[in-house]
C-alpha positions in Angstrom: 112.9 129.6 148.5 109.7 131.4 147.5 106.2 130.0 147.0 104.8 133.1 145.4 102.1 131.7 143.0 102.4 134.8 140.7 105.8 133.7 139.7 104.3 130.4 138.4 107.2 128.3 139.9 109.4 127.8 142.9 112.9 129.0 142.8 114.3 125.6 143.8 112.8 122.4 142.5 112.1 119.6 145.0 114.1 116.6 144.0 112.5 113.2 143.9 114.4 110.8 146.1 112.3 107.8 145.2 112.4 108.2 141.4 113.7 104.7 140.8 110.6 103.1 142.3 108.2 105.0 140.1 107.1 105.0 136.5 107.9 107.9 134.2 104.3 109.1 134.4 104.3 108.9 138.2 107.6 110.7 138.4 106.2 113.6 136.3 103.0 113.9 138.3 104.8 113.8 141.6 107.4 116.3 140.4 104.7 118.6 139.3 102.9 118.3 142.6 106.0 118.8 144.7 107.1 121.9 142.8 103.6 123.5 142.4 103.4 126.7 144.5 99.6 126.3 144.9 100.1 122.8 146.4 102.6 124.1 148.9 100.4 127.1 149.7 97.3 124.9 150.2 99.2 122.7 152.7 100.5 125.8 154.5 97.0 127.5 154.7 95.0 124.3 155.5 93.1 123.9 152.3 92.3 120.3 151.2 93.6 120.9 147.6 95.1 123.5 145.3 91.6 123.7 143.7 90.6 125.9 146.6 92.5 128.7 145.0 90.6 128.4 141.8 87.3 129.0 143.6 88.8 131.8 145.7 90.0 133.6 142.6 86.7 133.2 140.7 84.7 134.3 143.7 87.0 137.3 144.4 86.4 138.4 140.9 82.7 137.7 140.4 81.4 137.9 144.0 79.3 134.7 143.8 79.4 133.5 147.4 77.5 135.5 150.1 76.5 135.0 153.7 73.3 132.9 154.1 73.3 131.2 150.7 72.6 127.6 150.1 75.1 125.8 147.9 75.4 122.4 146.2 78.9 121.1 145.4 79.0 118.3 142.8 82.2 116.3 142.7 83.4 117.7 146.0 86.3 115.4 146.9 88.7 116.1 148.5 86.8 119.1 149.8 88.7 122.3 148.9 85.7 124.0 147.3 83.5 123.0 150.2 86.0 124.6 152.6 86.0 127.9 150.7 82.2 128.0 150.3 81.5 127.1 153.9 83.8 129.9 155.1 82.4 132.5 152.7 78.7 131.8 153.2 78.9 131.1 156.9 77.8 127.5 156.8 78.2 125.9 160.3 77.2 122.6 161.9 74.4 124.4 163.6 73.2 126.0 160.3 74.5 123.7 157.5 74.0 125.4 154.1 76.1 123.2 151.8 75.2 119.8 150.3 78.0 118.0 148.6 78.4 114.7 146.7 81.2 112.6 145.3 82.0 109.0 144.5 85.0 109.3 146.9 84.7 109.6 150.6 86.0 112.9 152.2 86.9 113.7 155.8 84.0 115.6 157.5 84.0 119.4 157.0 82.0 121.6 159.5 78.9 123.0 157.8 78.9 120.5 154.9 76.3 117.8 154.5 78.3 115.2 152.4 76.8 112.4 150.4 79.1 109.6 149.1 77.3 108.6 145.9 77.6 108.5 142.1 76.0 111.7 140.8 75.1 110.0 137.6 72.8 107.4 139.3 69.1 108.0 138.7 68.4 108.3 142.4 71.1 110.9 143.1 69.0 113.9 142.1 66.1 113.2 144.4 68.5 112.4 147.3 70.4 115.7 146.9 67.2 117.7 146.6 65.8 116.1 149.8 69.0 116.9 151.6 69.0 120.5 150.3 65.5 121.0 151.5 64.7 123.9 149.2 66.1 126.1 146.4 69.9 126.6 146.1 71.6 129.9 145.4 74.5 128.3 143.6 75.6 125.0 142.1 79.3 124.2 141.9 80.6 121.4 139.8 84.3 120.4 139.6 83.4 116.9 138.4 85.7 115.2 135.9 85.4 111.7 134.5 88.2 109.2 134.7 90.3 109.6 131.5 90.6 106.8 128.9 93.4 108.3 127.0 91.2 108.8 123.9 90.7 112.5 123.6 87.3 112.5 121.9 85.9 110.0 124.3 87.3 111.9 127.3 85.8 115.1 126.1 82.4 113.7 125.5 82.4 112.3 129.0 83.3 115.6 130.6 80.6 117.3 128.5 78.1 114.7 129.6 78.8 115.4 133.2 78.6 119.2 132.6 75.2 118.8 130.9 73.9 116.7 133.8 75.1 119.3 136.3 73.5 122.1 134.3 70.2 120.3 134.2 70.3 119.7 138.0 71.2 123.4 138.5 68.1 124.4 136.5 65.9 122.2 138.7 67.2 123.5 142.1 68.4 127.1 141.6 66.4 130.0 142.9 66.0 133.0 140.5 69.3 135.0 140.4 71.3 131.9 141.2 74.6 130.9 139.6 76.2 127.7 138.1 79.9 127.1 137.9 81.3 123.9 136.2 84.5 122.5 134.9 85.1 122.0 131.2 88.0 121.4 128.9 88.8 123.5 125.8 87.8 122.3 122.4 85.0 120.0 121.4 81.2 120.2 121.3 80.3 122.8 124.0 78.1 124.9 121.7 74.8 123.3 122.6 75.5 123.5 126.4 76.4 127.2 126.1 73.4 128.0 124.0 71.0 126.3 126.5 72.7 128.1 129.5 72.4 131.5 127.7 68.6 130.8 127.4 68.3 130.3 131.1 70.9 132.7 132.6 71.5 136.4 132.1 75.3 136.0 131.6 77.5 133.0 130.5 81.3 133.3 130.3 84.4 131.2 130.2 86.8 131.6 133.2 90.3 130.3 133.5 91.7 131.1 137.0 95.5 131.5 137.4 95.5 128.5 139.7 94.6 126.3 136.7 97.9 125.0 135.4 99.1 126.8 132.3 99.6 123.5 130.4 96.1 122.3 131.2 93.1 122.7 128.8 90.9 123.0 131.9 88.6 126.0 132.1 85.3 126.8 133.9 81.9 127.8 132.6 80.2 130.4 134.8 76.5 131.2 134.3 75.0 133.9 136.5 71.5 135.4 136.9 69.4 132.4 136.6 66.0 133.4 135.1 64.0 130.7 136.9 
């Protein structure tokens, strides 16, 4: 058996022994998880989620994370991106340089100041800024709204979160900083991209290999914040 992510699959599928106890949707999700090479690799390497490989790939290509930076992670649970960022910027309990927020609780991560709170609440901005204690070098957002099953509604919700994250980034980033956020292909992203192009030197779409091929997920990366 091989877990080489470049092949896009495992040679032998993991069989579901409890299929009779699950709905069809649950069976499909579990089958995908069990047979996903990135899920297996994440477990083997100690990452909290397969999403860690998305940030690793993006950072390897665009060199976003550097030692000594200050980073904000929006929608941090279960903590895969925090793990990657903490390792790459050198954030430690003695010198914590990452502030993270999510509705869900996460297990503590050394070098990460985590806040369990809804980012969309009016008070969240001020609390995050106080915890950050100054300007940030990067804002990461892997936030995604709970789906309703209605495509247009779901897309508007993810765009709304991205716009909130972008506005927060403009308020906390130091000149030269970067903003990375999750989006989904299609829909009304034009205004968001136009606004980011006004405030950042470069704006591009990025789809890392760790994003599932059948997913419309992609990331918007804005670098060179003008301040």
